[in-house]
N, C-alpha and C positions, 0 to 999 in steps of 0.2 A: 513615435508610438512604440510601445513595448511589443516585441515580437510574440507571435503565438508559440514559438518554441520556448521562449522564456516562461510564458504562462503555463505551457504544458509541463515544464520542469517543476514549476511551483506546485502545480496540481499533483504531480507524482510525489513531490516532497510532502505535500499535505497528507496524502494517503499514508506515507511513511510515518509522519508525525502522529497520525491518528491510530495506526495499527501496530507498528513495530514495537515501540516501547510498551504500549498498553497490552499487547498480546504476548510479550516476552515470556510470561509464565505459562502461556499456552504451549510452549515448546517443552515444558516440564511435565512429566507424567506423575501419577499418584504413587507409583512404585519407585523406590530409590535404586536406580540402576546406574548411578553416576559416580560411585566411589567417593561420595562426600558423606559427612556424618549425618545421622538421622535428624539431628537438631537443625543442621544447615538445610537439609532437604525440605523439612517442614517449613522453615522460614521462607525459602525460595518458592515453594509450591503454593503457599498460602499468602504470598505477598499481595497486598491490597493495592493494585494499580488501577483497576477498572472502577474508579469512583470519581466523584466530583473533586476537582483540584484545579489550582492555578499552576501555570507553567511559565518558565522562560527558557530560551533555547538559542543555540547557535546552529546554523545550517550551512553546509557547503555541498554543492551539487554540481556535477558536470555531466552534460548530456550531448551525445553526438548522434545525428540522424540525417541520412541522405546528404552527407558531405558538409553539414552545418554543425557547429559546436557552440554551446552556450555554457558559461560558467557563472554560477551564482554564489555569492557569499553574503549570507543574511543573518540577522539576529532579530529576536522579537519576544513577545510574551502573549499570553492568552489563557484560556481555560477550557475545561471539559465539563459537560453536564451529562454524565454517563447514564444515570438512572432515569433521566427523562427521555432517553432515546428510544425510538421504536426500531428503525432499521439502521440508523446512523446516530452516533452520539451528537448531542448539541455541542458546538464548538465555536469559539471566537478567537481569532489570531490576528495580530498586527505584526508586520515585519518590514524592515528596511535594510538596504544593503546595496551591493553593486552587481551589475551584470556585464559580462564581457564576451564578445564573440571571437571566432577564430581569426579574425582580421586585426584583433587587438583593440577594437573599438569598445569602450566601456561607458557606463553611465550609472547614475544613482536612481534606484527605483524603490517603490514601496508597494506592499500588498496588504489589503485587509480582507480577511476571510471569515465567513460565518456559515454555519450549517444549522438549518432549522427545518424540522419535519422531513429530513431526507433530501433537502435541496441545498446545494452549495452556492453561496453568494460570494463573488470575488470582485474586488475593486483594485485595479492596478493603476499606478501613476508613475510617469517619468518625472522624477524630482528636478531634473535639470531644465526641463521645458514646461512642466506643469500639465503636459498632455495626459489625458485619461479617456478611457472608453466608458466611464461610468460603471455603475454596478451591473454585473452580468450574473445570471442565474442558470445553474445547470442542475436539472432534476435527474439525479443518477438512477433512481428507481424507475421513473417513467422512461428514461432513455433506454434502460435495459429491456423494459417491456416492449418499447417500440421496435427495438432491433431484433428481439427474439420471438415476440408474440406471446410470451409467458405472462400470465396474470400473477404477480407475486403475492397478491393478497388472497388468492383463491387457494383453498386447501387442496393438497395433492389428492388425486382420485376424483375430484369433483368435475362436473361438466365444464366449468369455467377454466379449469387448470389443464394444461397439456401434459402434465406429469402424471403418470399412473401411480407413482409412489415418490416420496421425497428422495432427492439425491443426497449423498453423504455430506455431512458438515465438515468444516475444517477440523473440528475437535476429533473427528473419527479418522483422520488421515495418518495418525501415528507419527507425527513429527518428533515426538520425544525419543523415538528409536534412533533418530539420526542427529541427535543433539548431544554434544559433550558439555560437561559442566566442570569448571574448576573454581575452587575457593581461592581467591587471590589474597585476601587479608582484611583486617579491620581498618577502616578509613573514616576520617571526619568529613562530613559533607555539610558545610554551612552551619557548623556547630552541633551537628547531630552525629552520634556514633553509628556507623553502618557497617555491614558486611558486604564486601565487594565480590561478586561472582562474574565469571566470564562464561557466556554461552556461545558456542560455535555450532552452526547448523550446516551439516553436509547436504547442501541443496541438490547436488548432482545425484548422490546416492538416493535421495528422496524421490527425485524425478524418475528414477529408474526402478522404484520400489513397486511391490505388488499393491500396496495401499493406494498409491497415486494412479496406478494403472486402472484399478477398480473405479476410482473417482473419474478418471478420463472416460472410462467405458460408460458410466452412468450419464456423464455430461454429453458424450457423443450420441448416445441413444436419445437423449432429450433433444439434441439439435436435429437428429434425423427425423424425429416425430414432428418437430417444428417445420422442417423443410417439406415433409410430406403434407402437413396440414395447410401449408401455403402454396401447394402445387409445384414445389421444386422437383427437379429431376436430376438424376445422376449423383445423389448423395452417397458419400462413402460409407461402407459398411464398417461400424465400430470394431467388429471382430478382426478386420484386416488393418484398420487404421492405427489402433492403439499399440499393437506389437511393433509396427514400423516406427511409430513415434518414440517408443522406448529405446530402440536401437539408435535413432538419430539424435537423441537428446544431447550426448556429448559434443556432437557437431553443431547443433543448434545453439547450445550454450557453452562455448569454450571457456567462458569465465562466468561463475555464478556462486558468489560467496556472501555469507551473512554472519556477523558476529554482534553480540549484544553484551555490553558491560552493565550490570545491574547492581545498584547500591541500595541496600534495604536496611531501614532503621532497626537496630537491635532490640530496642525497647518497645516500639510500636508496630513494627511490621510494614510500615508504609515504604513504598519505593520512593526514595529521595532523589535519585539521579539515574539516568540511563544514557548510555552512549551506543549508538547504532552505526555500524559500518556495513555498507552494502555495495557490491560491485557486480556488474553484469555486462556481458557482451552477447548479443543475440544475432546469430548469423543464419539467415533464412535461405541461403543459397542452396543448401541441400534439399530443401523443400521445393525450390524453384525447378530443380531437375525433374521433379515428379509432375510438373504442370505441362500444359500444352505448348508453352514457349520456354523450354529449358535454357535458352540463350538470354533470357531477360536478366539484366543486371540487378542484383540485390545488395545494397550497401548494408554492412553490419550496423546494428544499433548498440551504442555503448552508454552505460549509465553508472556513475559512481556517486555515492551519497555518504555524508557523515552528518550525524545528528546528535547533538549533546543537549539533553533536556533535564531541567531541574523541576521537581514537583514540590508544591508547598500549599499552605492554606487549604488543607483538605476539608471537604464537606461544607464549605462555605457557599451559600447560595448566591447566584447572580443571574441577571436577565440577559437573554439573547433575543434581539428583535430582527425580523426580516426587513430589509430595505423596502421602501414603498415604490421606488422608481427603477427597479431592476429590469433589465432587458433579458428575456428568456432566450438562451442559446441552446439549440439542439446538441446533445452530447457528442454526436458524431462530428459536427462542425467544430465544436470547441476543441476536440482532441486532434483535429487536423492541424499540425503545426505550420503548414505552408499556406493556409488561407490568408485572407486580408485581415 
């Protein structure tokens, strides 16, 4: 049977596949502060990535958690239906490849993934044995509501919403201030002339920024309201928590790096290819020292990801159907890599 750690790694990779290449222009602000030409800035800023398209990709990911390590080498294809999305884009992906654990045991696996109306459906199969758990469904939006008590559909300020006002959006976080851009050159991508840009995001500087602190503050205040509404006691004061977290960020994330190579068609402005490299080590031992049991051992979590995506067949319609026989899995249970 495919381990939950492998499925969790694929889930994280899915999030990367969905957000990193498509959101790469979100790191670019409307003002040209990057030292590139006005023409190149406009091409990059206006690159049309968040549209319906077909994709094919290569994915390499390694994840270490609680002394276990899984390495995935996958390839596949699929497509996005961005304009039909409400909270999540409609997507369909199929991928095959190998998984190997830290004992050197490897196997051939496949995943099929669909998202319909905010629900992620995943079918995993061990190709060596034919074993499968069947279709599993994870309702991300419902899972968030269950864990937080927040009604995502209720407008902020209403009786149904616990938020007195909307919290900041990712667009308001000012990521463009922590992004550097270099024009690498003109390159051919599958017969299309493109301009190649390298975007590097200083995630650590961003995590220590005033913008992120304000976002944490609003999120922490939301969590405090939720805890109070659910009768929780001993909730931390955001005014005390956020400054401490800003100081601890370099210790919590000794490694936190993101770069995106983006290849944009010179004549049509479509993003034709993107390469995403992300690496992270999260060490929560500094936070453990603040808990009631500072002697509790906390193993660092490590994740490295490489994603090479080609986009094609833009604006061509296709259907994505939800499986009829999916087993609904609570999000918390699915994200637990050590369950059965």
